C-alpha positions as CSV (number, residue, x, y, z in Angstrom):
1,X,-78.7,-25.4,-51.5
2,X,-78.5,-23.6,-48.1
3,X,-76.2,-26.3,-46.6
4,X,-73.4,-26.1,-49.2
5,X,-72.0,-22.7,-48.2
6,X,-71.9,-23.8,-44.5
7,X,-69.8,-26.8,-45.4
8,X,-67.4,-24.7,-47.5
9,X,-67.0,-22.3,-44.6
10,X,-66.2,-25.1,-42.2
11,X,-63.7,-26.6,-44.6
12,X,-61.9,-23.3,-45.0
13,X,-61.7,-22.8,-41.2
14,X,-60.3,-26.3,-40.7
15,X,-57.7,-25.6,-43.4
16,X,-56.6,-22.3,-41.7
17,X,-56.1,-23.7,-38.2
18,X,-52.7,-25.3,-38.6
19,X,-51.3,-22.0,-40.0
20,X,-52.7,-20.0,-37.1
21,X,-51.3,-22.4,-34.6
22,X,-47.8,-21.8,-36.0
23,X,-48.2,-18.1,-35.3
24,X,-49.6,-18.4,-31.8
25,X,-48.4,-15.9,-29.1
26,X,-46.6,-18.7,-27.3
27,X,-44.5,-19.6,-30.3
28,X,-43.6,-15.9,-30.9
29,X,-42.4,-15.4,-27.3
30,X,-39.7,-18.1,-27.5
31,X,-36.5,-16.3,-28.6
32,X,-34.0,-17.7,-31.0
33,X,-30.3,-17.9,-30.2
34,X,-29.5,-14.5,-31.5
35,X,-32.5,-12.9,-29.6
36,X,-31.1,-14.3,-26.2
37,X,-27.6,-12.8,-26.7
38,X,-27.1,-9.9,-24.2
39,X,-24.6,-7.1,-25.1
40,X,-22.2,-6.3,-22.2
41,X,-18.9,-4.5,-21.6
42,X,-16.0,-5.8,-19.6
43,X,-13.1,-4.4,-17.7
44,X,-9.7,-5.7,-16.7
45,X,-9.1,-7.0,-13.1
46,X,-6.3,-5.3,-11.2
47,X,-4.6,-8.3,-9.5
48,X,-2.5,-8.1,-6.4
49,X,-2.2,-5.7,-3.5
50,X,-4.5,-2.7,-3.6
51,X,-3.6,0.9,-2.8
52,X,-5.5,2.0,0.3
53,X,-4.1,5.2,1.6
54,X,-4.3,6.2,5.2
55,X,-6.1,9.5,5.8
56,X,-5.9,11.6,8.9
57,X,-6.0,15.1,10.2
58,X,-2.8,16.7,11.4
59,X,-1.1,19.9,12.5
60,X,1.7,21.8,10.9
61,X,4.7,22.5,13.1
62,X,8.4,23.1,12.8
63,X,10.7,20.1,13.4
64,X,12.6,22.1,16.0
65,X,10.6,23.6,18.9
66,X,12.0,24.9,22.2
67,X,10.4,25.9,25.5
68,X,13.3,28.0,26.9
69,X,13.7,28.5,30.6
70,X,16.3,29.4,33.2
71,X,18.2,26.8,35.1
72,X,17.9,28.8,38.3
73,X,15.1,30.9,39.6
74,X,15.2,34.6,40.2
75,X,13.8,38.0,39.3
76,X,13.1,38.4,35.6
77,X,14.8,41.5,34.5
78,X,14.0,41.7,30.8
79,X,12.3,39.9,27.9
80,X,13.7,41.3,24.7
81,X,11.6,39.6,22.1
82,X,7.9,39.6,21.2
83,X,5.5,37.0,19.6
84,X,6.1,36.5,15.9
85,X,9.5,38.1,16.0
86,X,12.3,36.4,14.0
87,X,15.4,35.6,15.9
88,X,18.9,34.5,15.0
89,X,21.1,31.9,16.7
90,X,22.8,33.3,19.8
91,X,20.4,36.3,20.1
92,X,19.6,37.3,23.7
93,X,16.0,36.7,24.5
94,X,15.6,37.3,28.2
95,X,17.7,37.8,31.4
96,X,17.5,37.5,35.1
97,X,18.6,40.1,37.6
98,X,22.2,39.0,38.2
99,X,22.7,40.5,41.6
100,X,22.1,37.4,43.7
101,X,24.0,35.1,41.3
102,X,26.9,37.5,41.1
103,X,27.1,37.5,44.9
104,X,27.1,33.7,44.8
105,X,30.1,33.8,42.5
106,X,32.0,36.2,44.7
107,X,31.2,34.0,47.8
108,X,32.5,30.9,46.0
109,X,35.6,32.7,44.8
110,X,36.5,33.9,48.4
111,X,35.8,30.4,49.7
112,X,38.2,28.9,47.1
113,X,40.9,31.4,48.1
114,X,40.6,30.5,51.8
115,X,40.7,26.8,50.9
116,X,43.8,27.2,48.9
117,X,45.6,29.1,51.8
118,X,44.5,26.4,54.3
119,X,45.7,23.6,52.0
120,X,49.1,25.3,51.5
121,X,49.6,25.9,55.3
122,X,48.6,22.3,56.1
123,X,50.9,21.0,53.5
124,X,53.9,22.8,55.1
125,X,52.9,21.5,58.6
126,X,52.5,18.0,57.3
127,X,56.0,18.2,55.7
128,X,57.4,19.2,59.1
129,X,55.4,16.4,60.7
130,X,53.6,18.9,63.0
131,X,50.2,17.7,61.9
132,X,49.0,14.4,60.6
133,X,49.1,13.7,56.9
134,X,45.4,13.0,56.9
135,X,44.7,16.6,58.0
136,X,46.6,17.9,55.0
137,X,44.7,15.6,52.7
138,X,41.4,16.9,54.1
139,X,42.4,20.5,53.3
140,X,43.2,19.5,49.7
141,X,39.8,17.9,49.5
142,X,38.2,21.1,50.8
143,X,40.1,23.1,48.1
144,X,38.7,20.8,45.4
145,X,35.2,21.2,46.7
146,X,35.6,25.0,46.7
147,X,36.8,24.9,43.1
148,X,33.6,22.9,42.1
149,X,31.4,25.4,44.0
150,X,33.0,28.3,42.1
151,X,32.5,26.5,38.8
152,X,28.8,25.9,39.6
153,X,28.2,29.5,40.6
154,X,29.9,30.8,37.4
155,X,27.8,28.4,35.3
156,X,24.5,29.6,36.9
157,X,25.6,33.2,36.3
158,X,26.3,32.5,32.6
159,X,22.9,30.9,32.3
160,X,21.1,33.9,33.8
161,X,20.7,35.0,30.1
162,X,18.5,33.1,27.6
163,X,19.8,32.9,24.0
164,X,18.3,31.4,20.9
165,X,19.6,27.9,20.2
166,X,19.0,28.4,16.4
167,X,17.4,30.6,13.8
168,X,13.6,30.8,14.0
169,X,10.9,32.9,15.5
170,X,9.0,33.5,18.7
171,X,5.7,31.6,19.0
172,X,4.8,32.7,22.5
173,X,6.1,35.0,25.2
174,X,5.2,33.3,28.5
175,X,6.6,35.7,31.2
176,X,7.0,39.4,31.8
177,X,9.7,41.5,33.4
178,X,9.3,41.9,37.2
179,X,8.0,38.4,37.7
180,X,9.9,36.0,40.0
181,X,10.3,32.8,38.0
182,X,11.1,29.3,39.2
183,X,13.8,27.1,37.7
184,X,12.5,25.4,34.6
185,X,9.5,27.7,34.0
186,X,9.2,28.4,30.3
187,X,9.9,32.1,29.4
188,X,9.5,31.9,25.6
189,X,8.5,29.3,23.1
190,X,10.6,29.2,19.9
191,X,10.1,27.5,16.5
192,X,13.3,26.8,14.6
193,X,13.7,26.9,10.9
194,X,16.8,24.8,10.7
195,X,15.1,21.5,9.9
196,X,12.0,22.8,8.2
197,X,8.3,22.0,8.7
198,X,6.5,18.7,9.6
199,X,2.9,17.6,9.9
200,X,2.1,15.5,13.0
201,X,-1.0,13.3,12.8
202,X,-2.4,10.6,15.2
203,X,-3.2,7.2,13.6
204,X,-5.2,4.2,14.9
205,X,-3.3,1.0,15.5
206,X,-4.9,-0.7,12.4
207,X,-3.6,2.2,10.3
208,X,0.0,2.3,11.6
209,X,0.7,-1.4,11.3
210,X,3.0,-2.0,8.3
211,X,3.7,1.7,7.9
212,X,7.4,2.5,7.2
213,X,9.6,5.6,7.3
214,X,10.1,7.0,3.9
215,X,6.5,6.3,2.7
216,X,5.2,9.1,0.4
217,X,2.4,11.3,1.7
218,X,0.2,14.0,0.3
219,X,-0.7,17.0,2.5
220,X,-3.4,19.6,1.9
221,X,-4.0,22.6,4.1
222,X,-7.5,23.5,5.3
223,X,-6.5,27.2,4.8
224,X,-5.4,26.5,1.2
225,X,-7.3,23.5,-0.1
226,X,-5.9,23.8,-3.6
227,X,-2.3,23.5,-2.5
228,X,-0.9,20.0,-2.3
229,X,2.4,19.4,-0.5
230,X,4.4,16.3,-1.2
231,X,6.0,14.8,2.0
232,X,7.4,11.6,3.4
233,X,6.9,9.8,6.7
234,X,10.0,10.4,8.9
235,X,9.0,9.2,12.4
236,X,6.5,6.7,13.7
237,X,5.8,6.4,17.4
238,X,6.7,3.0,19.0
239,X,4.1,3.4,21.7
240,X,0.5,4.5,21.8
241,X,-0.4,7.8,23.5
242,X,-1.8,7.6,27.0
243,X,-5.6,8.1,27.0
244,X,-5.9,8.1,23.2
245,X,-4.5,4.8,22.1
246,X,-3.3,6.4,18.9
247,X,0.2,6.6,17.4
248,X,1.9,9.8,16.5
249,X,3.3,9.9,12.9
250,X,5.4,12.7,11.6
251,X,5.5,13.7,7.9
252,X,8.4,15.9,6.8
253,X,7.7,18.6,4.2
254,X,10.4,19.6,1.7
255,X,11.8,23.1,2.0
256,X,10.7,24.0,-1.5
257,X,7.0,23.5,-0.5
258,X,7.3,25.2,3.0
259,X,7.2,28.8,1.9
260,X,4.6,30.7,3.8
261,X,3.7,27.9,6.3
262,X,2.9,28.7,9.9
263,X,3.0,26.6,13.0
264,X,-0.5,25.4,14.0
265,X,-2.1,25.2,10.6
266,X,-4.5,22.3,10.3
267,X,-3.9,19.8,7.5
268,X,-5.2,16.6,6.0
269,X,-2.6,13.8,5.4
270,X,-2.9,11.0,2.9
271,X,-0.2,8.4,3.3
272,X,0.3,5.8,0.6
273,X,-0.2,2.2,1.6
274,X,-0.6,-1.2,-0.2
275,X,-2.8,-3.8,1.5
276,X,-3.0,-7.5,0.6
277,X,-6.0,-8.4,-1.7
278,X,-6.8,-10.7,-4.5
279,X,-7.4,-7.7,-6.7
280,X,-9.8,-4.8,-7.5
281,X,-12.7,-4.5,-9.9
282,X,-15.0,-1.6,-10.9
283,X,-17.9,-1.0,-8.6
284,X,-20.5,-1.9,-11.3
285,X,-19.0,-5.4,-11.7
286,X,-20.1,-6.7,-8.3
287,X,-23.6,-8.1,-8.1
288,X,-25.7,-9.8,-5.4
289,X,-23.7,-7.9,-2.7
290,X,-24.6,-9.0,0.9
291,X,-22.1,-7.9,3.5
292,X,-18.8,-9.5,2.5
293,X,-20.4,-11.8,-0.1
294,X,-20.9,-11.0,-3.7
295,X,-20.4,-12.2,-7.3
296,X,-18.9,-11.1,-10.6
297,X,-19.5,-12.4,-14.1
298,X,-16.8,-13.3,-16.6
299,X,-17.3,-14.3,-20.2
300,X,-15.8,-17.5,-21.7
301,X,-16.8,-18.5,-25.2
302,X,-19.6,-16.0,-25.4
303,X,-21.3,-17.4,-22.3
304,X,-21.6,-15.6,-18.9
305,X,-20.2,-17.4,-15.8
306,X,-21.0,-16.3,-12.3
307,X,-18.0,-16.3,-10.0
308,X,-18.6,-15.9,-6.2
309,X,-16.2,-13.4,-4.5
310,X,-15.5,-12.0,-1.0
311,X,-15.5,-8.2,-0.7
312,X,-12.7,-6.6,1.3
313,X,-13.4,-2.9,1.1
314,X,-14.7,-0.1,-1.1
315,X,-12.1,2.2,-2.6
316,X,-13.6,5.1,-4.5
317,X,-15.3,3.7,-7.7
318,X,-13.6,0.3,-7.3
319,X,-14.1,-2.7,-4.9
320,X,-11.2,-4.6,-3.5
321,X,-11.8,-8.4,-3.3
322,X,-10.1,-10.7,-0.9
323,X,-10.9,-14.0,-2.8
324,X,-12.5,-15.3,-6.0
325,X,-10.4,-13.8,-8.7
326,X,-8.1,-16.8,-9.4
327,X,-7.9,-17.1,-13.2
328,X,-10.2,-14.2,-13.8
329,X,-8.7,-11.5,-16.0
330,X,-11.8,-9.5,-17.1
331,X,-15.2,-9.0,-15.5
332,X,-18.5,-7.8,-16.9
333,X,-19.4,-4.2,-15.9
334,X,-22.2,-2.8,-18.1
335,X,-25.0,-5.3,-18.2
336,X,-23.8,-7.4,-15.2
337,X,-27.2,-7.0,-13.4
338,X,-29.0,-8.6,-16.3
339,X,-26.9,-11.7,-16.4
340,X,-27.4,-15.2,-15.0
341,X,-25.2,-18.3,-15.3
342,X,-25.0,-19.7,-18.8
343,X,-26.6,-16.8,-20.7
344,X,-25.2,-16.0,-24.1
345,X,-23.6,-12.5,-24.3
346,X,-21.9,-10.3,-26.8
347,X,-18.9,-8.3,-25.6
348,X,-18.9,-4.7,-27.0
349,X,-15.6,-3.1,-27.5
């Protein structure tokens, strides 16, 4: 009687084993098709050239600037303007003592009178054949030379006074009355307002290649960061600066945006530029990045496909790609790091 219960227990255990085997941990870990589907989000690919603006630091200045000096040297008699003073076209700025120059004019005038008398007398003698015709011709040449000397002396005397070549203001006063100044030494530096303000910036060779006049540019001032000025590139240097190897670029600012500007203000320039690229994708779409190599995932028929790409450059929250986007219109963003080739995915709207 004691063996019967043991046999019944053994029979019950044997009957339960197949059912337990169907619920083993190994069997529960194998997911079905719906459990393997990964939810993702996608974003459109921006094909074609990519906007990559050129950024540089620059300095505000007026388009017209003059270092004004005298053609001849002499004693500086007066400087009639001060730094920061507005001036009008034709206004007298400074003058030399005219004593020496006026004496030179009188000397040249007397020399011309003598040359004219000599020429007239020799013409009469040549007509009477008293002197050779060549002698009369020499006196006419001397008369012409005396006339030229008088013109030069009068020209120098007129330019013993500096006048403003245009409306503007005085940036710097570089000499004081009583000084003896040499020809060409700057006396005052003027900024003209006739052609408005510009920003001059130095660009590296790789940045200036392909840049064209008329390209839009944004300018922000360090002294007023919230103020954005819209300008356009007007001049591009054709040769690099000595010692720097950079190219000077000039951005003109419209008159409507130039109120309150001052020469010498520092600014940041952002010049629009399109660079060749296969396209751009969101930063989150690129996986397995290693230098220029990377990959993106695209979805076809609910299945993820890995597409190798070559990275060109980073642009904010997007990555420009040089190759790998042929035929790819959308790429996976959210969930891209969880994917592998051939996995089933569900695209969330």
